[in-house]
C-alpha positions as CSV (number, residue, x, y, z in Angstrom):
1,M,90.8,-23.0,-65.7
2,S,89.6,-23.2,-62.1
3,R,91.4,-24.5,-59.2
4,L,90.7,-27.7,-60.8
5,G,93.4,-28.1,-63.0
6,G,92.9,-30.1,-66.0
7,W,94.2,-33.4,-64.7
8,R,92.2,-33.4,-61.6
9,W,89.2,-33.5,-64.3
10,W,90.5,-35.9,-66.3
11,A,90.9,-38.5,-63.0
12,L,87.5,-37.1,-62.0
13,A,85.8,-38.7,-65.4
14,V,87.8,-41.8,-64.8
15,A,86.9,-41.9,-61.7
16,I,82.9,-41.5,-63.2
17,G,83.2,-43.6,-66.0
18,L,83.8,-41.2,-68.4
19,V,86.0,-39.5,-70.6
20,A,85.1,-35.4,-71.3
21,T,87.1,-33.4,-73.0
22,V,85.6,-29.8,-72.6
23,G,86.3,-27.1,-74.7
24,V,85.9,-23.8,-73.1
25,A,86.4,-20.2,-74.8
26,W,86.3,-17.8,-72.1
27,G,84.3,-14.9,-73.9
28,A,83.0,-11.6,-72.2
29,T,79.7,-12.3,-70.4
30,G,79.3,-8.5,-69.3
31,R,81.1,-5.7,-67.3
32,E,80.8,-4.1,-63.8
33,S,80.1,-0.5,-63.8
34,N,81.9,2.2,-61.6
35,R,80.8,3.5,-59.2
36,R,81.7,6.3,-56.1
37,P,82.5,4.4,-52.7
38,E,79.8,3.7,-50.8
39,P,79.2,4.1,-47.4
40,P,80.1,0.4,-45.2
41,A,76.2,0.9,-43.5
42,R,75.5,0.6,-47.3
43,L,78.2,-1.8,-48.9
44,A,76.7,-5.2,-47.8
45,S,73.6,-4.1,-50.2
46,A,75.0,-2.4,-53.0
47,R,77.9,-5.5,-53.7
48,L,75.5,-8.2,-53.5
49,E,74.1,-7.3,-57.2
50,Y,73.4,-10.7,-59.1
51,Y,72.0,-14.3,-58.3
52,L,73.4,-17.2,-60.4
53,A,70.8,-20.0,-60.9
54,L,72.2,-23.0,-62.0
55,G,70.6,-26.4,-62.2
56,A,67.8,-28.4,-64.3
57,S,64.4,-27.3,-65.0
58,E,62.9,-26.8,-61.2
59,A,65.6,-23.6,-61.2
60,V,64.1,-22.4,-64.4
61,G,60.5,-22.6,-63.2
62,F,59.4,-25.3,-65.5
63,Q,56.0,-26.0,-65.3
64,P,53.0,-27.3,-67.9
65,G,51.5,-25.0,-70.2
66,P,48.1,-24.6,-71.5
67,H,48.5,-27.1,-73.5
68,G,50.0,-30.0,-71.0
69,R,53.7,-28.8,-71.7
70,G,56.7,-28.1,-69.9
71,E,57.8,-24.6,-70.7
72,R,59.7,-21.9,-68.5
73,T,57.9,-19.6,-66.2
74,D,58.6,-16.3,-64.3
75,Q,57.0,-18.0,-60.8
76,G,60.2,-20.1,-60.3
77,Y,61.5,-20.3,-56.9
78,A,64.8,-18.2,-58.8
79,N,62.4,-15.1,-59.0
80,D,60.5,-16.0,-55.6
81,L,64.0,-15.7,-53.8
82,T,65.3,-13.1,-56.1
83,A,61.8,-11.1,-54.8
84,M,62.1,-12.0,-51.5
85,E,66.1,-11.1,-50.6
86,R,65.9,-7.6,-52.0
87,D,64.7,-6.7,-48.5
88,R,68.3,-7.3,-48.0
89,F,69.4,-6.2,-50.9
90,A,68.4,-4.0,-52.9
91,G,68.6,-4.4,-56.4
92,L,69.4,-7.9,-56.5
93,S,69.4,-9.8,-60.7
94,L,68.6,-13.1,-61.3
95,V,71.1,-15.0,-63.8
96,D,69.8,-18.3,-64.3
97,L,71.5,-20.4,-66.7
98,G,69.5,-23.3,-65.3
99,C,69.0,-26.0,-68.3
100,P,65.6,-28.7,-68.4
101,G,66.8,-32.1,-67.9
102,I,70.5,-31.3,-67.9
103,T,72.3,-34.1,-65.3
104,A,75.2,-32.7,-62.7
105,T,77.7,-34.9,-64.4
106,V,76.7,-32.6,-68.0
107,A,76.3,-29.5,-65.7
108,F,80.1,-30.2,-64.9
109,F,81.5,-31.7,-68.2
110,G,79.1,-30.6,-71.2
111,G,76.6,-31.9,-73.9
112,G,73.3,-32.2,-73.7
113,R,70.5,-30.1,-75.5
114,C,71.1,-26.8,-73.7
115,G,74.6,-24.9,-75.5
116,Y,77.0,-23.3,-73.5
117,P,79.8,-20.4,-75.0
118,A,82.1,-21.9,-72.1
119,G,81.6,-25.3,-72.2
120,S,79.1,-26.7,-69.6
121,E,76.6,-24.6,-67.3
122,I,79.2,-25.1,-64.0
123,R,82.1,-23.5,-67.3
124,Q,79.2,-20.4,-67.9
125,A,78.9,-19.8,-64.0
126,E,82.6,-19.6,-63.1
127,L,83.5,-17.3,-66.3
128,F,80.1,-15.3,-65.2
129,I,81.1,-15.2,-61.2
130,R,84.9,-14.3,-62.4
131,E,83.8,-11.3,-64.5
132,H,81.9,-10.3,-61.5
133,R,84.2,-11.0,-58.9
134,S,84.2,-7.6,-57.2
135,S,80.1,-7.9,-56.6
136,T,78.8,-10.3,-53.9
137,V,77.1,-13.2,-55.8
138,L,74.5,-15.8,-54.7
139,V,74.3,-18.6,-56.1
140,T,71.8,-21.8,-56.0
141,V,73.1,-25.5,-57.1
142,D,69.7,-27.6,-57.9
143,L,71.4,-30.9,-59.2
144,G,70.8,-34.5,-58.5
145,F,67.2,-34.8,-59.5
146,N,67.6,-36.0,-63.5
147,D,70.6,-38.2,-62.7
148,L,68.0,-40.8,-61.3
149,L,65.4,-40.2,-63.5
150,P,66.4,-43.3,-65.9
151,C,66.0,-46.1,-63.5
152,L,62.5,-44.4,-62.4
153,R,61.0,-45.3,-65.2
154,K,57.2,-47.1,-65.5
155,N,56.8,-47.1,-62.2
156,V,59.6,-49.7,-61.3
157,I,62.6,-48.6,-58.6
158,N,65.9,-50.1,-60.8
159,Q,67.8,-50.3,-57.6
160,P,71.2,-51.2,-59.3
161,C,70.9,-47.2,-61.8
162,V,70.0,-45.8,-58.6
163,G,73.5,-47.1,-56.9
164,L,74.9,-46.0,-59.7
165,A,73.8,-43.0,-60.5
166,L,74.4,-41.3,-56.5
167,K,78.1,-43.3,-57.0
168,R,78.6,-40.3,-60.1
169,L,76.8,-37.7,-58.0
170,S,79.0,-38.3,-54.9
171,A,81.6,-37.8,-57.6
172,V,80.9,-34.5,-59.6
173,L,79.0,-32.7,-57.4
174,P,81.5,-31.9,-55.1
175,P,83.9,-30.4,-57.5
176,I,81.1,-28.4,-58.7
177,V,80.8,-26.8,-55.9
178,A,84.0,-26.0,-55.5
179,A,84.4,-24.6,-58.9
180,I,81.3,-22.3,-57.8
181,R,83.7,-21.5,-54.2
182,A,86.8,-20.7,-55.8
183,A,85.8,-18.8,-58.8
184,G,83.8,-16.6,-56.5
185,G,86.3,-16.9,-53.3
186,P,85.6,-17.4,-49.8
187,D,82.9,-14.6,-49.4
188,L,80.7,-15.9,-52.4
189,Q,77.1,-17.3,-50.4
190,V,76.1,-20.3,-52.3
191,V,73.1,-22.1,-51.4
192,G,72.0,-26.2,-52.2
193,V,68.6,-27.3,-53.2
194,E,67.6,-31.1,-52.3
195,H,64.9,-32.6,-53.3
196,N,60.8,-33.6,-52.1
197,D,59.8,-36.7,-54.2
198,P,57.0,-35.7,-56.5
199,Y,56.6,-39.5,-56.8
200,L,54.5,-39.3,-53.9
201,G,51.6,-37.6,-55.9
202,D,51.3,-41.7,-57.4
203,Y,49.5,-43.1,-53.8
204,L,46.3,-41.5,-55.2
205,A,46.5,-44.8,-58.1
206,G,46.5,-47.7,-55.5
207,G,47.9,-50.8,-56.5
208,S,51.5,-51.2,-57.9
209,K,51.9,-47.1,-58.4
210,R,50.6,-46.7,-54.4
211,A,53.4,-49.4,-54.1
212,F,55.9,-47.0,-56.5
213,A,55.6,-43.9,-54.4
214,E,56.2,-45.7,-51.1
215,A,59.0,-47.4,-52.3
216,S,60.4,-44.0,-54.1
217,L,60.6,-42.4,-50.7
218,G,63.5,-44.2,-49.5
219,V,65.0,-43.3,-53.1
220,V,65.0,-40.1,-52.6
221,S,66.6,-40.2,-49.0
222,R,69.3,-41.2,-50.1
223,L,69.6,-38.6,-53.1
224,N,69.3,-36.2,-50.2
225,A,71.5,-37.8,-47.9
226,V,74.2,-37.4,-51.1
227,L,73.4,-34.0,-51.8
228,S,73.6,-33.1,-47.7
229,S,77.0,-34.8,-47.8
230,A,78.5,-32.8,-51.6
231,Y,77.2,-29.1,-49.9
232,T,78.8,-30.5,-46.0
233,Q,82.1,-30.7,-48.1
234,A,82.2,-27.9,-49.7
235,G,81.1,-26.2,-46.6
236,V,77.5,-24.5,-47.7
237,L,74.1,-25.6,-46.6
238,A,71.0,-27.0,-48.5
239,A,67.4,-25.9,-48.5
240,D,65.7,-28.8,-46.7
241,V,62.8,-29.4,-49.3
242,P,62.0,-32.2,-47.8
243,A,61.1,-31.0,-44.6
244,A,59.4,-28.0,-46.4
245,F,56.9,-30.5,-48.2
246,A,56.6,-32.6,-45.5
247,T,58.4,-35.6,-47.1
248,D,58.7,-38.1,-44.6
249,D,55.4,-37.6,-42.8
250,Y,52.8,-39.8,-42.6
251,L,49.8,-38.5,-40.0
252,M,46.5,-39.5,-41.5
253,V,45.1,-36.0,-43.0
254,P,41.9,-35.2,-45.3
255,L,42.7,-34.5,-49.2
256,P,39.4,-33.3,-50.9
257,G,38.0,-36.3,-53.4
258,H,40.3,-38.8,-51.7
259,G,39.5,-39.1,-48.0
260,L,42.2,-39.6,-46.0
261,V,45.9,-39.2,-46.9
262,P,49.7,-39.5,-45.5
263,A,50.4,-36.1,-45.3
264,D,53.4,-36.1,-47.2
265,V,50.8,-36.9,-49.9
266,A,48.7,-34.4,-49.7
267,T,51.4,-31.8,-49.6
268,I,52.7,-32.9,-53.2
269,C,49.3,-32.5,-54.3
270,Q,48.7,-29.1,-53.2
271,L,52.6,-28.1,-53.8
272,S,53.0,-29.4,-57.1
273,W,51.5,-31.2,-60.5
274,M,51.1,-34.3,-59.6
275,C,47.9,-35.3,-58.9
276,G,46.1,-33.3,-62.0
277,G,44.4,-29.9,-61.4
278,Q,43.0,-27.9,-64.0
279,R,46.1,-28.8,-66.4
280,A,45.3,-32.6,-65.4
281,R,47.7,-34.3,-66.7
282,P,50.4,-35.2,-63.9
283,N,53.3,-33.6,-64.2
284,I,56.0,-33.6,-61.9
285,H,56.8,-30.6,-61.3
286,P,56.3,-27.9,-58.3
287,N,53.3,-25.5,-59.1
288,A,53.3,-22.1,-58.0
289,A,52.8,-22.0,-54.0
290,G,55.3,-25.5,-54.1
291,Y,58.3,-23.0,-56.1
292,K,57.1,-21.0,-53.3
293,V,57.7,-22.8,-50.8
294,I,61.3,-23.9,-52.3
295,A,62.1,-20.6,-52.5
296,K,61.3,-19.8,-48.0
297,A,63.3,-22.8,-47.8
298,L,66.6,-21.1,-49.7
299,A,66.0,-18.2,-47.6
300,A,66.3,-19.6,-44.6
301,A,69.5,-21.8,-45.5
302,L,70.5,-18.7,-46.4
303,A,70.2,-17.1,-43.1
304,N,72.4,-19.8,-41.5
305,Q,75.1,-19.8,-43.7
306,P,78.4,-20.1,-42.1
307,T,80.4,-17.5,-42.3
308,A,83.7,-17.8,-44.6
309,S,86.0,-18.0,-40.9
310,T,84.3,-21.2,-40.2
311,R,83.8,-22.8,-43.5
312,P,86.6,-25.3,-44.8
313,S,89.2,-25.4,-47.5
314,D,88.0,-26.5,-50.5
315,G,89.5,-28.8,-50.3
316,G,87.2,-30.8,-48.2
């Protein structure tokens, strides 16, 4: 069990209106190879062997397949970031524990459609990190968007639902990051992922859908404020994906076939499946170009990651 003692897990469950009992089977997931001591100049790159991607569908590169159904791909931001970071850390290997559709609460306590031997996605991540503690492990955490999905059905924003979802997220996300940090120690590199607003693609439909698209900006902004606060509390940075997607940029720009539209709408059309394309049916997930943009935002956050000496303790 992590430094979040059993009573703290119980207290957290009560705080967000849940009663969860997670049975954890701490099985082996792998072992480290023996190496001769490396010269100091090579030690950093030799020790960073694994990149652990945590989260939901975007963490596994979800995109619509040839028949329009969503599926995992090897063109997600985790794949792109792995390739980018090999410039600094030769031999970096991706371990992806993401689960499409998972919420932050389910990722922490368990349940949902993805089975993890350790009981939950976060417990599985803790186990993996502890079994590779002598390695420097990079972790990305991409949770929160799915917690809001029930509040944004049929182009209608359920504001009381949004408020409750964000309250629960603000309660569960800091302990998630603290658990990961505790498993890996102060030198573990952890980066959170803020979110773009895919619903901006509905702007093109006009009428009530356009009104929904414009109103969704406020909801996603509130989500990102919760994410930013939680990651700051845990002493890690978050990738500024909204800025990378030009979110809240209202400058009118040309979009082929649609005339002048706000820049954030044009960008979501270019970087996601929301505005059709070869697979026609709108889909909230980024396309390959969009995932590369997210990977670059993550790489930028990594480059500015605080050192262990400047981070706050796990208590916040």
